[in-house]
TORZA-609410 format. One record per residue (C-alpha): x, y, z; chain; residue in one letter. Coordinates in steps of 0.5 Angstrom, whole numbers, plus 500, padded with zeros to 3 digits. Example, Ala and Ser with C-alpha at 12.3 -4.5 7.8 and 13.67 -1.06 7.14 Angstrom:
+-----+-----+-----+----+----+
!  c1 !  c2 !  c3 ! ch ! aa !
+-----+-----+-----+----+----+
! 525 ! 491 ! 516 !  A !  A !
! 527 ! 498 ! 514 !  A !  S !
+-----+-----+-----+----+----+
REM end
This chain:
+-----+-----+-----+----+----+
!  c1 !  c2 !  c3 ! ch ! aa !
+-----+-----+-----+----+----+
! 426 ! 729 ! 164 !  A !  M !
! 429 ! 726 ! 158 !  A !  A !
! 428 ! 726 ! 151 !  A !  Q !
! 427 ! 720 ! 147 !  A !  Y !
! 429 ! 719 ! 139 !  A !  E !
! 424 ! 715 ! 135 !  A !  L !
! 427 ! 712 ! 130 !  A !  L !
! 423 ! 709 ! 123 !  A !  L !
! 423 ! 702 ! 125 !  A !  P !
! 426 ! 696 ! 121 !  A !  K !
! 420 ! 694 ! 117 !  A !  M !
! 423 ! 688 ! 113 !  A !  G !
! 430 ! 685 ! 110 !  A !  E !
! 428 ! 689 ! 103 !  A !  S !
! 425 ! 695 ! 105 !  A !  V !
! 430 ! 701 ! 106 !  A !  A !
! 425 ! 707 ! 106 !  A !  E !
! 418 ! 709 ! 107 !  A !  A !
! 414 ! 715 ! 106 !  A !  T !
! 410 ! 719 ! 112 !  A !  I !
! 403 ! 719 ! 110 !  A !  I !
! 400 ! 722 ! 117 !  A !  K !
! 402 ! 724 ! 123 !  A !  W !
! 397 ! 722 ! 129 !  A !  N !
! 400 ! 726 ! 134 !  A !  K !
! 402 ! 733 ! 134 !  A !  Q !
! 407 ! 737 ! 138 !  A !  P !
! 405 ! 738 ! 145 !  A !  G !
! 401 ! 732 ! 145 !  A !  D !
! 401 ! 726 ! 150 !  A !  M !
! 403 ! 719 ! 148 !  A !  I !
! 402 ! 713 ! 152 !  A !  Q !
! 406 ! 707 ! 151 !  A !  L !
! 404 ! 703 ! 144 !  A !  D !
! 400 ! 709 ! 142 !  A !  D !
! 401 ! 710 ! 134 !  A !  T !
! 405 ! 716 ! 133 !  A !  V !
! 405 ! 716 ! 125 !  A !  L !
! 403 ! 712 ! 119 !  A !  E !
! 408 ! 710 ! 114 !  A !  I !
! 407 ! 707 ! 107 !  A !  A !
! 412 ! 703 ! 103 !  A !  T !
! 411 ! 701 ! 096 !  A !  D !
! 404 ! 697 ! 097 !  A !  K !
! 403 ! 696 ! 105 !  A !  V !
! 401 ! 702 ! 110 !  A !  D !
! 404 ! 701 ! 117 !  A !  S !
! 403 ! 704 ! 124 !  A !  E !
! 409 ! 707 ! 128 !  A !  V !
! 407 ! 706 ! 135 !  A !  P !
! 411 ! 709 ! 141 !  A !  S !
! 416 ! 705 ! 145 !  A !  P !
! 415 ! 710 ! 151 !  A !  V !
! 410 ! 714 ! 154 !  A !  A !
! 411 ! 722 ! 154 !  A !  G !
! 410 ! 728 ! 150 !  A !  K !
! 411 ! 729 ! 143 !  A !  L !
! 416 ! 735 ! 142 !  A !  V !
! 418 ! 735 ! 135 !  A !  K !
! 416 ! 732 ! 128 !  A !  Q !
! 423 ! 732 ! 124 !  A !  L !
! 419 ! 730 ! 118 !  A !  F !
! 413 ! 732 ! 114 !  A !  K !
! 408 ! 729 ! 111 !  A !  I !
! 410 ! 726 ! 104 !  A !  D !
! 417 ! 726 ! 106 !  A !  D !
! 421 ! 719 ! 104 !  A !  V !
! 425 ! 717 ! 110 !  A !  V !
! 431 ! 712 ! 111 !  A !  Q !
! 430 ! 706 ! 116 !  A !  V !
! 433 ! 708 ! 122 !  A !  G !
! 433 ! 715 ! 122 !  A !  M !
! 430 ! 719 ! 127 !  A !  V !
! 423 ! 722 ! 126 !  A !  I !
! 421 ! 725 ! 132 !  A !  A !
! 423 ! 727 ! 139 !  A !  I !
! 419 ! 725 ! 145 !  A !  I !
! 420 ! 728 ! 152 !  A !  E !
! 419 ! 722 ! 158 !  A !  T !
! 419 ! 723 ! 165 !  A !  D !
! 425 ! 719 ! 166 !  A !  S !
! 431 ! 722 ! 169 !  A !  V !
! 437 ! 722 ! 163 !  A !  G !
! 439 ! 725 ! 157 !  A !  S !
! 438 ! 724 ! 150 !  A !  S !
! 441 ! 718 ! 147 !  A !  K !
! 445 ! 723 ! 142 !  A !  S !
! 448 ! 729 ! 141 !  A !  S !
! 445 ! 736 ! 141 !  A !  A !
! 446 ! 736 ! 134 !  A !  D !
! 441 ! 730 ! 133 !  A !  S !
! 435 ! 734 ! 136 !  A !  L !
! 436 ! 739 ! 130 !  A !  E !
! 430 ! 739 ! 125 !  A !  P !
! 432 ! 734 ! 119 !  A !  R !
! 429 ! 740 ! 115 !  A !  G !
! 436 ! 742 ! 113 !  A !  D !
! 436 ! 738 ! 106 !  A !  S !
! 443 ! 740 ! 105 !  A !  A !
! 446 ! 736 ! 111 !  A !  Q !
! 441 ! 731 ! 110 !  A !  L !
! 443 ! 730 ! 103 !  A !  V !
! 450 ! 730 ! 105 !  A !  A !
! 449 ! 725 ! 110 !  A !  D !
! 446 ! 720 ! 106 !  A !  S !
! 451 ! 721 ! 100 !  A !  V !
! 457 ! 720 ! 105 !  A !  Q !
! 453 ! 713 ! 107 !  A !  L !
! 452 ! 711 ! 100 !  A !  A !
! 459 ! 713 ! 098 !  A !  V !
! 462 ! 708 ! 104 !  A !  E !
! 458 ! 702 ! 101 !  A !  S !
! 459 ! 704 ! 094 !  A !  S !
! 465 ! 702 ! 089 !  A !  H !
! 462 ! 706 ! 083 !  A !  V !
! 468 ! 710 ! 080 !  A !  P !
! 467 ! 718 ! 082 !  A !  G !
! 461 ! 717 ! 086 !  A !  V !
! 466 ! 720 ! 092 !  A !  E !
! 466 ! 727 ! 089 !  A !  L !
! 458 ! 727 ! 091 !  A !  L !
! 460 ! 726 ! 098 !  A !  A !
! 460 ! 734 ! 099 !  A !  Q !
! 454 ! 738 ! 102 !  A !  P !
! 450 ! 741 ! 096 !  A !  V !
! 445 ! 746 ! 096 !  A !  I !
! 438 ! 743 ! 093 !  A !  E !
! 436 ! 749 ! 089 !  A !  N !
! 430 ! 744 ! 085 !  A !  Q !
! 423 ! 744 ! 087 !  A !  N !
! 423 ! 736 ! 087 !  A !  F !
! 416 ! 737 ! 090 !  A !  K !
! 413 ! 739 ! 083 !  A !  S !
! 414 ! 732 ! 081 !  A !  S !
! 409 ! 726 ! 084 !  A !  D !
! 415 ! 721 ! 083 !  A !  R !
! 419 ! 719 ! 090 !  A !  F !
! 426 ! 721 ! 090 !  A !  Y !
! 431 ! 719 ! 095 !  A !  S !
! 436 ! 724 ! 098 !  A !  P !
! 442 ! 721 ! 095 !  A !  L !
! 438 ! 721 ! 088 !  A !  V !
! 436 ! 728 ! 089 !  A !  K !
! 444 ! 730 ! 091 !  A !  S !
! 446 ! 727 ! 085 !  A !  I !
! 441 ! 730 ! 080 !  A !  A !
! 443 ! 737 ! 083 !  A !  T !
! 450 ! 736 ! 082 !  A !  Q !
! 449 ! 734 ! 075 !  A !  E !
! 444 ! 740 ! 074 !  A !  N !
! 439 ! 735 ! 072 !  A !  I !
! 432 ! 738 ! 072 !  A !  S !
! 426 ! 735 ! 075 !  A !  T !
! 423 ! 734 ! 069 !  A !  A !
! 429 ! 730 ! 066 !  A !  E !
! 429 ! 726 ! 072 !  A !  L !
! 422 ! 724 ! 071 !  A !  D !
! 423 ! 721 ! 064 !  A !  Q !
! 428 ! 716 ! 067 !  A !  I !
! 426 ! 709 ! 067 !  A !  K !
! 427 ! 706 ! 074 !  A !  G !
! 429 ! 699 ! 076 !  A !  T !
! 428 ! 699 ! 083 !  A !  G !
! 422 ! 697 ! 087 !  A !  A !
! 415 ! 699 ! 083 !  A !  E !
! 420 ! 702 ! 078 !  A !  G !
! 423 ! 707 ! 083 !  A !  R !
! 429 ! 711 ! 081 !  A !  L !
! 435 ! 708 ! 084 !  A !  T !
! 442 ! 711 ! 085 !  A !  K !
! 445 ! 706 ! 079 !  A !  D !
! 439 ! 708 ! 074 !  A !  D !
! 441 ! 715 ! 075 !  A !  L !
! 449 ! 714 ! 075 !  A !  L !
! 448 ! 710 ! 068 !  A !  N !
! 444 ! 715 ! 065 !  A !  Y !
! 449 ! 720 ! 067 !  A !  I !
! 454 ! 716 ! 064 !  A !  Q !
! 450 ! 714 ! 058 !  A !  S !
! 449 ! 722 ! 057 !  A !  K !
! 456 ! 724 ! 057 !  A !  N !
! 458 ! 719 ! 052 !  A !  G !
! 460 ! 713 ! 056 !  A !  G !
! 458 ! 706 ! 057 !  A !  T !
! 454 ! 702 ! 062 !  A !  S !
! 454 ! 695 ! 064 !  A !  T !
! 446 ! 696 ! 065 !  A !  K !
! 441 ! 698 ! 060 !  A !  V !
! 437 ! 704 ! 063 !  A !  T !
! 431 ! 705 ! 059 !  A !  Q !
! 429 ! 713 ! 058 !  A !  I !
! 422 ! 715 ! 056 !  A !  V !
! 423 ! 721 ! 051 !  A !  M !
! 416 ! 723 ! 051 !  A !  D !
! 412 ! 726 ! 057 !  A !  S !
! 411 ! 721 ! 062 !  A !  P !
! 403 ! 719 ! 062 !  A !  S !
! 400 ! 720 ! 069 !  A !  P !
! 400 ! 712 ! 070 !  A !  I !
! 407 ! 712 ! 069 !  A !  E !
! 409 ! 716 ! 075 !  A !  E !
! 410 ! 714 ! 082 !  A !  T !
! 406 ! 719 ! 086 !  A !  A !
! 406 ! 722 ! 093 !  A !  R !
! 400 ! 720 ! 097 !  A !  P !
! 394 ! 725 ! 096 !  A !  T !
! 390 ! 729 ! 101 !  A !  T !
! 383 ! 728 ! 102 !  A !  N !
! 382 ! 735 ! 099 !  A !  N !
! 385 ! 732 ! 093 !  A !  E !
! 382 ! 726 ! 092 !  A !  Q !
! 376 ! 728 ! 088 !  A !  R !
! 374 ! 734 ! 084 !  A !  T !
! 368 ! 735 ! 080 !  A !  T !
! 369 ! 738 ! 073 !  A !  S !
! 366 ! 745 ! 071 !  A !  V !
! 361 ! 742 ! 066 !  A !  S !
! 358 ! 738 ! 072 !  A !  G !
! 357 ! 732 ! 068 !  A !  S !
! 363 ! 728 ! 069 !  A !  D !
! 367 ! 727 ! 075 !  A !  E !
! 374 ! 727 ! 076 !  A !  I !
! 377 ! 722 ! 081 !  A !  I !
! 384 ! 723 ! 083 !  A !  E !
! 388 ! 716 ! 083 !  A !  M !
! 390 ! 714 ! 090 !  A !  D !
! 397 ! 712 ! 092 !  A !  R !
! 396 ! 705 ! 091 !  A !  M !
! 392 ! 705 ! 085 !  A !  R !
! 398 ! 710 ! 082 !  A !  K !
! 403 ! 705 ! 084 !  A !  L !
! 399 ! 699 ! 081 !  A !  I !
! 398 ! 703 ! 075 !  A !  A !
! 406 ! 704 ! 074 !  A !  E !
! 407 ! 697 ! 075 !  A !  H !
! 402 ! 694 ! 070 !  A !  M !
! 405 ! 699 ! 065 !  A !  V !
! 412 ! 697 ! 067 !  A !  M !
! 411 ! 690 ! 066 !  A !  S !
! 408 ! 690 ! 059 !  A !  K !
! 413 ! 695 ! 057 !  A !  H !
! 418 ! 690 ! 060 !  A !  T !
! 416 ! 683 ! 058 !  A !  S !
! 413 ! 680 ! 051 !  A !  P !
! 406 ! 677 ! 054 !  A !  H !
! 404 ! 670 ! 051 !  A !  V !
! 398 ! 667 ! 054 !  A !  T !
! 396 ! 659 ! 054 !  A !  S !
! 389 ! 656 ! 056 !  A !  F !
! 387 ! 649 ! 058 !  A !  V !
! 380 ! 647 ! 061 !  A !  E !
! 380 ! 642 ! 067 !  A !  A !
! 375 ! 637 ! 069 !  A !  D !
! 376 ! 638 ! 077 !  A !  V !
! 370 ! 634 ! 079 !  A !  T !
! 373 ! 630 ! 084 !  A !  N !
! 377 ! 636 ! 087 !  A !  M !
! 370 ! 639 ! 088 !  A !  V !
! 367 ! 633 ! 091 !  A !  K !
! 373 ! 632 ! 096 !  A !  W !
! 372 ! 639 ! 098 !  A !  R !
! 365 ! 639 ! 099 !  A !  D !
! 366 ! 632 ! 103 !  A !  K !
! 371 ! 635 ! 108 !  A !  V !
! 370 ! 642 ! 109 !  A !  K !
! 365 ! 641 ! 115 !  A !  G !
! 370 ! 637 ! 119 !  A !  S !
! 376 ! 641 ! 117 !  A !  F !
! 373 ! 647 ! 119 !  A !  E !
! 371 ! 644 ! 126 !  A !  K !
! 377 ! 641 ! 127 !  A !  R !
! 382 ! 647 ! 125 !  A !  E !
! 377 ! 652 ! 126 !  A !  N !
! 379 ! 654 ! 119 !  A !  E !
! 375 ! 654 ! 112 !  A !  K !
! 378 ! 651 ! 107 !  A !  I !
! 377 ! 654 ! 100 !  A !  T !
! 380 ! 652 ! 093 !  A !  F !
! 386 ! 657 ! 093 !  A !  T !
! 391 ! 652 ! 098 !  A !  P !
! 389 ! 647 ! 093 !  A !  I !
! 391 ! 651 ! 087 !  A !  F !
! 397 ! 653 ! 090 !  A !  I !
! 399 ! 646 ! 092 !  A !  E !
! 398 ! 644 ! 085 !  A !  A !
! 402 ! 650 ! 082 !  A !  V !
! 408 ! 648 ! 087 !  A !  S !
! 408 ! 641 ! 085 !  A !  K !
! 408 ! 643 ! 077 !  A !  A !
! 414 ! 648 ! 079 !  A !  I !
! 418 ! 643 ! 081 !  A !  K !
! 417 ! 639 ! 075 !  A !  D !
! 418 ! 645 ! 071 !  A !  F !
! 423 ! 649 ! 075 !  A !  P !
! 425 ! 654 ! 069 !  A !  M !
! 418 ! 657 ! 070 !  A !  I !
! 421 ! 659 ! 077 !  A !  N !
! 426 ! 665 ! 074 !  A !  V !
! 427 ! 672 ! 074 !  A !  T !
! 431 ! 676 ! 068 !  A !  V !
! 436 ! 681 ! 069 !  A !  N !
! 439 ! 683 ! 063 !  A !  G !
! 441 ! 677 ! 059 !  A !  T !
! 442 ! 673 ! 065 !  A !  Q !
! 436 ! 668 ! 068 !  A !  I !
! 436 ! 667 ! 075 !  A !  I !
! 433 ! 661 ! 077 !  A !  K !
! 430 ! 661 ! 084 !  A !  K !
! 431 ! 656 ! 089 !  A !  K !
! 425 ! 658 ! 093 !  A !  D !
! 418 ! 657 ! 091 !  A !  I !
! 414 ! 663 ! 094 !  A !  N !
! 407 ! 664 ! 091 !  A !  I !
! 404 ! 670 ! 091 !  A !  G !
! 396 ! 670 ! 091 !  A !  M !
! 393 ! 677 ! 088 !  A !  A !
! 388 ! 679 ! 093 !  A !  A !
! 382 ! 685 ! 092 !  A !  A !
! 382 ! 690 ! 097 !  A !  L !
! 375 ! 693 ! 100 !  A !  P !
! 378 ! 700 ! 096 !  A !  S !
! 378 ! 696 ! 090 !  A !  G !
! 386 ! 696 ! 089 !  A !  N !
! 390 ! 690 ! 089 !  A !  L !
! 395 ! 687 ! 093 !  A !  I !
! 399 ! 681 ! 093 !  A !  V !
! 402 ! 677 ! 099 !  A !  P !
! 407 ! 672 ! 098 !  A !  V !
! 407 ! 665 ! 101 !  A !  I !
! 414 ! 663 ! 102 !  A !  K !
! 417 ! 656 ! 101 !  A !  N !
! 410 ! 654 ! 099 !  A !  A !
! 412 ! 647 ! 097 !  A !  D !
! 414 ! 646 ! 104 !  A !  Q !
! 407 ! 646 ! 107 !  A !  L !
! 402 ! 641 ! 107 !  A !  N !
! 395 ! 643 ! 105 !  A !  L !
! 393 ! 645 ! 112 !  A !  V !
! 399 ! 649 ! 113 !  A !  G !
! 397 ! 652 ! 106 !  A !  L !
! 390 ! 653 ! 108 !  A !  T !
! 392 ! 657 ! 114 !  A !  K !
! 397 ! 661 ! 111 !  A !  A !
! 392 ! 663 ! 105 !  A !  V !
! 387 ! 665 ! 110 !  A !  N !
! 391 ! 669 ! 115 !  A !  D !
! 394 ! 673 ! 109 !  A !  L !
! 387 ! 674 ! 106 !  A !  A !
! 385 ! 677 ! 112 !  A !  S !
! 390 ! 681 ! 114 !  A !  R !
! 390 ! 684 ! 107 !  A !  S !
! 383 ! 686 ! 108 !  A !  R !
! 385 ! 689 ! 114 !  A !  N !
! 391 ! 693 ! 112 !  A !  S !
! 395 ! 689 ! 117 !  A !  K !
! 401 ! 686 ! 112 !  A !  L !
! 408 ! 687 ! 114 !  A !  K !
! 412 ! 690 ! 108 !  A !  P !
! 416 ! 683 ! 107 !  A !  D !
! 410 ! 679 ! 106 !  A !  E !
! 409 ! 682 ! 099 !  A !  T !
! 416 ! 681 ! 097 !  A !  Q !
! 420 ! 676 ! 094 !  A !  N !
! 415 ! 672 ! 090 !  A !  G !
! 417 ! 668 ! 085 !  A !  T !
! 410 ! 666 ! 082 !  A !  F !
! 403 ! 669 ! 082 !  A !  T !
! 396 ! 666 ! 082 !  A !  L !
! 390 ! 670 ! 081 !  A !  T !
! 383 ! 668 ! 082 !  A !  N !
! 379 ! 671 ! 077 !  A !  V !
! 373 ! 666 ! 078 !  A !  G !
! 372 ! 669 ! 085 !  A !  S !
! 369 ! 675 ! 080 !  A !  F !
! 365 ! 670 ! 076 !  A !  G !
! 370 ! 670 ! 070 !  A !  N !
! 371 ! 664 ! 067 !  A !  V !
! 378 ! 666 ! 064 !  A !  M !
! 383 ! 672 ! 064 !  A !  G !
! 389 ! 674 ! 061 !  A !  T !
! 393 ! 677 ! 067 !  A !  P !
! 399 ! 681 ! 067 !  A !  I !
! 406 ! 679 ! 070 !  A !  I !
! 408 ! 681 ! 076 !  A !  N !
! 415 ! 683 ! 075 !  A !  Q !
! 420 ! 681 ! 076 !  A !  P !
! 417 ! 674 ! 075 !  A !  Q !
! 416 ! 671 ! 069 !  A !  V !
! 409 ! 668 ! 069 !  A !  A !
! 402 ! 668 ! 073 !  A !  I !
! 397 ! 663 ! 073 !  A !  L !
! 389 ! 666 ! 073 !  A !  A !
! 384 ! 661 ! 075 !  A !  V !
! 377 ! 661 ! 073 !  A !  G !
! 370 ! 660 ! 076 !  A !  A !
! 368 ! 653 ! 076 !  A !  I !
! 362 ! 651 ! 072 !  A !  K !
! 358 ! 645 ! 071 !  A !  K !
! 358 ! 643 ! 064 !  A !  K !
! 356 ! 637 ! 060 !  A !  P !
! 363 ! 634 ! 058 !  A !  A !
! 365 ! 627 ! 054 !  A !  V !
! 367 ! 622 ! 058 !  A !  L !
! 371 ! 616 ! 056 !  A !  E !
! 369 ! 609 ! 059 !  A !  T !
! 370 ! 602 ! 058 !  A !  E !
! 363 ! 602 ! 055 !  A !  F !
! 364 ! 607 ! 050 !  A !  G !
! 364 ! 615 ! 050 !  A !  D !
! 358 ! 618 ! 055 !  A !  V !
! 356 ! 625 ! 056 !  A !  I !
! 356 ! 627 ! 063 !  A !  A !
! 355 ! 633 ! 068 !  A !  I !
! 362 ! 635 ! 070 !  A !  R !
! 365 ! 641 ! 074 !  A !  H !
! 370 ! 644 ! 069 !  A !  M !
! 374 ! 650 ! 069 !  A !  M !
! 379 ! 654 ! 065 !  A !  F !
! 387 ! 656 ! 067 !  A !  L !
! 390 ! 661 ! 063 !  A !  S !
! 398 ! 662 ! 064 !  A !  L !
! 401 ! 669 ! 062 !  A !  S !
! 408 ! 668 ! 061 !  A !  Y !
! 415 ! 672 ! 059 !  A !  D !
! 416 ! 670 ! 052 !  A !  H !
! 423 ! 672 ! 053 !  A !  R !
! 425 ! 666 ! 057 !  A !  V !
! 419 ! 662 ! 057 !  A !  V !
! 417 ! 659 ! 050 !  A !  D !
! 410 ! 656 ! 048 !  A !  G !
! 412 ! 649 ! 050 !  A !  A !
! 415 ! 650 ! 057 !  A !  L !
! 409 ! 655 ! 058 !  A !  G !
! 404 ! 650 ! 055 !  A !  G !
! 406 ! 644 ! 059 !  A !  S !
! 407 ! 648 ! 065 !  A !  F !
! 399 ! 650 ! 065 !  A !  V !
! 397 ! 643 ! 063 !  A !  R !
! 401 ! 640 ! 069 !  A !  R !
! 397 ! 644 ! 074 !  A !  V !
! 391 ! 642 ! 071 !  A !  A !
! 393 ! 635 ! 071 !  A !  D !
! 394 ! 635 ! 078 !  A !  Y !
! 388 ! 638 ! 079 !  A !  L !
! 384 ! 633 ! 075 !  A !  E !
! 388 ! 627 ! 079 !  A !  A !
! 385 ! 629 ! 085 !  A !  W !
! 384 ! 623 ! 090 !  A !  D !
! 377 ! 624 ! 093 !  A !  V !
! 379 ! 619 ! 099 !  A !  N !
! 385 ! 624 ! 101 !  A !  R !
! 386 ! 624 ! 108 !  A !  E !
! 387 ! 631 ! 111 !  A !  I !
+-----+-----+-----+----+----+
REM end
């Protein structure tokens, strides 16, 4: 008999850790090849971890709600193969020894870090704080530093994080400690001095028993936010706190675009086995406008403006649960309309079925949200940080409009829609924001009704 170490798989270039939200197999259970052993969650995407071998689950090395680094051993599976475990006997010990786990994590960070003085943290420490009293996720390294510096959990909860979805990083904590001790910092760490509100905390997943509670009076119902809703809430609050939002509006006559789609949608679906919606058309227009105004495709880091080379368009998608997720079409400007249509349909379908990969929600440079799909004519969307702009497209409505002809002005029934662009006024002024959204409208209005696809 051999013992196989199941590792937390690599889930994308930008994903370093995940939270265990459910064990599908328990110690003693038999596992077939590709059976789902457990379910994990990153910032927004839930994933399943299948078993690459058949055998019996011997040990679970982490508990539900534990945050695990990519590449760590999470379970031991006993197989029928003859041989020994891939690692030493020490690796078979449960990872519940938090002191050793913290020491290993700190040592790994020290080897790749050049922060002065951080080497002092590479000693085993005894974790004497109840970090589980907080709903916020903290990595083993952050917990180690906090324990070493006698920083309470309540104090940690007050530090604004700059990591994914506002997560507290090692640099955030070191900068806070340096500022607290009277030193200077190369980064600005935002400290929330008041008690954090529930929507400003990154929360652990809730169990079914915690999901819903009825008030004593019986007239009101208290519903606990699920994990994704808490992350969305925190991200929205952080965005409004970070960026001064300004929104510009334009109205576009998209009659030619509507007529063209009505003309080609039947043949397109028959040929490509895909339905063509307005979304890929909007994304194509946005990609063209970004090339015309590249300073809309930037992010902000302190006083630095980072101009992005790639045009990666995120498209906000509503989930059946009512939550929101933003899958990203990478290098959207390099795809033709057929390619954009296939990408949009694929991401939308897998979003609804929770089949997105973690990297497919990362590295967006601009976001499009379609409020028209809910019958809304316009909206004022919140910027998806660290981007600096987001475009909302409203419902297309038939309206009387004035047309200029060679015989004079006439009133005609036209297909009209509103576009609204919210942008970060730190780096995008009204001239740039207004010109950009106007250019998107121009591309839509100039649609060629005879275009081949």
